[in-house]
N, C-alpha and C positions, 0 to 999 in steps of 0.2 A: 615570502609574504603571500604568495598565490595559494600554497597548500594550507596555510593558516586560514585564509579566507573560505576554504572549502571544508572547514571544521576540524582539521587535523591538530592534535595537541601532543606534546611530546610523551605524555604517559601511554599513549596508544602503541608505542613502539617498545617491545621487549627489550630489556637492557642486553647490550652486546650483539644485537641483530645487525648483520653486515648488509650493505645495499642502501639504496635511496628509497625513502617512503614516497608513496604516491596515492592518488584516489582515482578510482575508475569513474569517468563521467559519462561514459557511453559504451554500449557493447554492439559491435557489428559482426555477427557470425563468430570468426575466430580472431577478430582485430579489435583492440580496445583503444578507446580515447582516454587519456590519462592527464592529470595535473600533479606536478611536483614542484619543489622549490624553485626550479630553474624555469619553470613555465608548463605550456602544453606540449605533449608529445603523444606518439602512439606506441602500442606494445603488442607483443604475442606472448602466449604461455611458453615457458620453458618446459617442454614435454616431459623431460626426465623428473621434474619437480612435481609434476601433477599426475603422472601416470599411475594406473591402478588405484585411483581415488584416495591417494594418501593426503591430499590438500584439497580444500573446498575451492571449486571452480569460481573465479571472481564473476560478480555482477555489478550493476550500477550501484554506487555507493561504497562499495568495498575499499577498504584500505589495503594496499599491496606493498610489497618490496620489488624493486626493479633494479636490474642491471642497466644503469641509464646509458643510452647511446645518442649523443648529440647529433650524430649524422644520419640516423635513420631510427627505425624501430627499436624500442627497448625490449628487453626480456623480462617477463613477470615471473619471479622465482618464489613468491610466497604470498599467501593471503592471510592478513592479520585477523586476530580474534574478532568477531562481530558482536555487537551489543543487541542487535535486532536482526532478523532476517525473514524474508517473505518468499514462498515459493508456491507453485501451483502444479496440478497434475500435467505432465507433458502433454502438449497439444497434438504432438506427432505420434507418440506410442500409447498414450493413454495410461501409462504407468510412470511410477516414480515422481521425483520433484524436478520441476524446472525453475531455476533461480530467477526471481524478479527484481529484488531490491535488497540492500543491506545497509546497516548502520543509520536508521532513520529514527526520528523522534515520534513523529505523528503520522497517521494515515488518513488522508482525506478520501472517504468513500463517497463517490458521486453517483447520485441516482437522479435521472432527469425527470422533470415533471410533466413529461408526455407519457406516452404509453410504455415507457421503459421502465417506470417504477414497479419494482417487484420485491415485495417484502420477504419472500422465501430466500430470493437471491441475496438481499440485504443481510439476512441471518447468516448466510454462508460467509459472506465477506466479513461480517463482524467477528465470527469464530475464528477465522483465519488471521484476522488482524490481532486479536487479543492474544492468540497463540504465538504471534510473531515477536512479541516484545514491544510493539509500538502501541500508541494510544490512538483509538479511532476517533475520527470527526465526521459525521455525516452531513454531506453537502447536498441539498435538494437544488439541482440547478434549473436554470430556465424558469425561474419562479414568476417572470413576466407573463407566462403562459397560463396562469392560474389565478383565480380571485379567492379561493378558499384555502389559502396557504396555512392559517392557524389551525384549521381542522386536520389538514394532511400532516402538518408537523406534530400534532398530538398523536396521530395515528402511527407515524414512524417512530416517534419517541417510545411509545409502548413497546416497540420491538427492539429498538436500540438502547436497551437498559445500560446506564453508565456511560453513554457516549453523547456528547453535544450534538444537537440537530440544528443546522443553519440553512435557511432558504437564502439561496444567492441568484442574482441575474447579472450576467455581463452586459446586458443591454442598459438596464436601469441603474446598476450599481448597487442594488439592494444586497445587504449582507456582507459586502466585502469589507467594510471596516471591522466587523466582527472576526474576520480571519487574522487580523494584524496581531492578535494576542498569540498566535501560533508562529507567525512568520517573523520570528525573531533572528538576529544575526547568529549564524553558527548552527541553527537548527536545520534539520533535513526532514522533508515531508515527502512521502510517496503518494501519487494519485492512483487511485484504482476505480475501475468503472467500466461498464460494457461500451462498445463502440456507439458513438452518438451521445454519450453522456455529457459531453461538453469539456473533457480534460484539456484538449489542446487549446480550446477557447479561453479557459480559465488560466492556463499558462500564459497566453498571449496578453490577457488583462493584466494579470498581476505584474508581468515583466515591463509592461508598457510598450511592447513591440511585437511585431509578428514574427516569433522565433519558431513557431510550429504551424504546419500546414493544417487548414481547417477544410472539411468538405461537408456539404449539406447532408442532412439525413433524408433517407428515402420516405417519401410522403405516404406510401401504401402501409407501412408497418412502423414508422417512427424510428427506425434503426438506422444507424450510421454505417459507413464503411470504415474499415481500419485506416485511420489516418496515421497514427503513430506505428511505425514498424520495427522500431528498436527501443531499447531501454536507455533513457537519456536523463542526465541531471543538468538542470538550468539554474545558475546562480542569479538570485533576483537582485535588483538594485539595493534593496535594504539589508542584504546579507544573508537571507535564508535561501535554501536549496530546495528545488522541487525535482522529484524523479518521476517523469512521465513514463507510462508503461503502454504496451499495445493493448487495444480494448479486448476485455476478457468477458464473454457471455457466461462461460461455464467455469465455475471454480469447483475442482474436485476436492472433497474433504478427504484427502488421502492420508494426511499426517497431522492430526490435531490432538491436543491433550488438554491443557488447562484452558484454552479458548472457549470450550464448551461451557464451562461454569460461569464465565463472564457473560457470554451471549444469552444464556438461558437461566440468568440469576433469578427471575420470576419463578421458575419452576423449581431450581436446586434448593431454594429456601425451604421447601416442603419435605425434602428427602430426609428419611430417618424418622418421620413422623407418623407413619402407617402403622396399623396394628400389628402387621405381620412383616418380618423382616425380609421375606422373599416375595413381597407384594409386586405384581406386574402392572398395577395401576390401570387395570382393565375392567374388573367387576367385584373385586374383593370388598368385604365389608371393612369399614374403618380405614379406608383408603383416603390420605390426606390430600392427594393430587385430585382425586374425583370430588372430593368435598370442596376444594377451592374452586373447581369449575361450576359446581352446582350452585355456590353462593355468589359467583360472578368475580372472584378474585383473580382467576385465570380464564384467559378466553379458550374456548374449545380447540 
């Protein structure tokens, strides 16, 4: 029953797969928190099964196969196929992909309505989200700090093409009811945002208890310290799951494909309409992009 509550369905298990299915609920360096049919346990990777990059290293939200050990840590032997996956450029090496979350339905992109609001960063979050296989929802947190919410929402909406934009406040409760459409039983939502954007506060508010530590932001630059230090999944009372992630101020566009088209749909709609096939959209006559900028259809 516990594993079913965490979104597992029998069709996720390939026929004839030996071992016990489980889901990763938290990642602590080389040790994993897991939930399986028997309840909660911990596990380590079986090195021979993951060496040489032959299998995807698990992250929060992954469904895995374990050799269950009721007396101690289980061995994780296999990562099951993912329906969605989010990674970022490694914070340590600056190269490659660092796993963040897997098997989620929606991505709540948090942008705080203090000085943390950054439209260019939001574009990067959106591109990576569309590319991940999840559906983005932009949350403008700390809405109680602003009075011109409607104007800001329109401004953000112009950037977040195709994604809902919701202003929320954990202080006043504004916008929280609008989130219930996404927080359905069995659904998994990953939270993305820089430090101080309010991820941990949102988790505590939605769960109805203080499950995540919260720190005050710095007054000099409105930025927060890294409260969340590991990737963790929280099961909400209503049956939805939230994956909280460490605050990320830099999102490297290291491996994106289709996400660019969704994030910049306002631009891509004009592609192929220029007079010249090799148009650089800089100064050529008959450029559809430059024409759209000139008549106000596209912002410069």
